[in-house]
N, C-alpha and C positions, 0 to 999 in steps of 0.2 A: 831572741827572747819572745816567748809566747805573750800575746797582748790580750788574751781572753780574761774576762772579769768574772769572778765567782760571786755568789750571793752575799758574801761578807766583805768583798773588796769594794773599794771606792771607784766611782766612775770618773772622778777627776780628783786632783789633789785636795780641793777645798770641800768636796761634797762628803756627806756622811755615808757610812755603809748602808746598803739597801735595807738590811734587817732593822737597823736603828730607825730609819724613816718609816718602815712598815709598822713597827711597834708604836712609834709616836703618833702616826695617823690612826692606828687602831685604837689607841687610848682615847684620843680626842673624839673620834666618831662614836665609839662605844659609850663614852660618858655622856655626850650630848644626846645620843639615842635614848639611853635609859632615862635621862632627865626629861626629855620631851614626852616620852611615852608615859612616864609617871605623872607629869603635869596633865596630859590629856586624860589619863585614868582618874585623876582627882576631879577634873571637870565633869567627866561622865558620871562618876559616883554621886557628885553633888547635884548636877542639873538634869541628868537623864539616867536615873538608877535602873530603869528597865532595859537600857541599852548595854549594860556592862557585861552581859553574857553573850553578846554578839561576837566579840573578838576572842580568839583563843589566847591572846596575849595576857589578858587579865584573869586572875583567879576569881571565882564566884564570890559574891558577897562583898566586893570592894576590898579584898584582902591584899591586893597588890600583884606584882609580877611573880609567876611561878618560876621554879628552877629551870624548867624546860624553856620558857620564854626567854629567860636571861641568856641561856646557851644559844638559842636561836638568834637573838640579837647580836651575841658575840660572833657567831659565824657570819652573819650579814655584815657586821662591822669589819671583820677581817678581810672579806672579799672586797668590800668597798675601799678599804685602806689600800689594798693591792692595786685595785683599778685606778685609784687616784694617783698613786705613784707612777703607774704606767702611762696614764693620760696626761697628767699635769707636768711632771718633771721632764727634763730633756734627756733623761737617762736612757729611755727606750725610743721615744719619738723625737727625733732631732729637730725637725722643722715643721711647726704647725702654729698657726695663729691662735692667740688667746681665746677668741670667740669660738673657734672650731674645737679647741680643747674643752672649753666650757660646755658646749652643746654635747660633745661626745661623752663627757663625764656625766652630764645630766641623763642622757639616754641610757648609759650603762647602769647608773644607779636606779633609774626607773625600771629597767628590765630585771635587775637583780632583786629589787624589792618585790616586783610582781611575782617572780619565781618563788620567793620565800613566802609571800602572801598566799599563793596557790598551794604550795606543798604543805605549809604548816597551818593553813586555814586561819590566817590572821584576821580576816574579815570575810563576810559572805561573798564568795567569788561570783555567784550567779546573780547578784544584785547590781544592776547598772548604776544606781545611785551611790553605792559604796565605792565603785571604781571611779566614778566622777569626783566624789569627795576625796578619794586618795590622790588622783592625778592633780586636782586643784590644790590640795594642801601641800603636795610635793613641789608643785610649781611655785607656790607662794614662798615656801621655805627656801627653795633654791634661789629665787630672786633676792630674798633677804640676805642669804649668804654671799651671793654674787655682789650685791651692793656693799656689803662689809669688805669683801676682797678688793673691790675697785677703790673704795675709800682708803684702804690700807696702802694700795699701790700708789694712789695719788699723794698721800702724805709722805710716803717713802721717796717719791719722785721729787717733791719739794725739798725734803731734807738733803737729798744728794745734789740737787741744784745749788742749794746754799753752800754745801761743803765744797763743791766745785768752784763756785764764785769766790769763796774765801781762799782756796788754794791758788787760784789764778791771781788774786790780789796780792797774796803774800809772795808769790814767786814771779811776779811781773810777766805772766803768760798772757799772750794775746792770741785770739783765734783768727 
């Protein structure tokens, strides 16, 4: 029997099909990206109205995101969703430490965003301060999401430790 796995097949009996993971990641990344960009846009319109025409992401006059910008963000989100599945899941890279996966995903996201920023002129690419702000804000957001992920893993670890202790107590299992 052929052991190859297609894009719609599962990599293990308990994992979801690749396309489902891709769509779930895409939805989350796209939604959070739109919300973050909208929030930043509101801040720019409110506190730095002269700066709102610097980025091609925002329509002039504080009108919001253009259709082109939404589609660009969707493309970025789809690529990032794919990269996150490739890097974070065990589906493609079988053995890699969590920290290495995290750094690899950060670098892939930084590179992908940089390419989109250059191609679609999301901010002035010849301005070193714009790049510094981009790298710093990306790093801060990445640290925030990493902190949330580590917190989630810690809470799940405690939950499973309690469940294991309860199981051992009920079944008189000793280690």
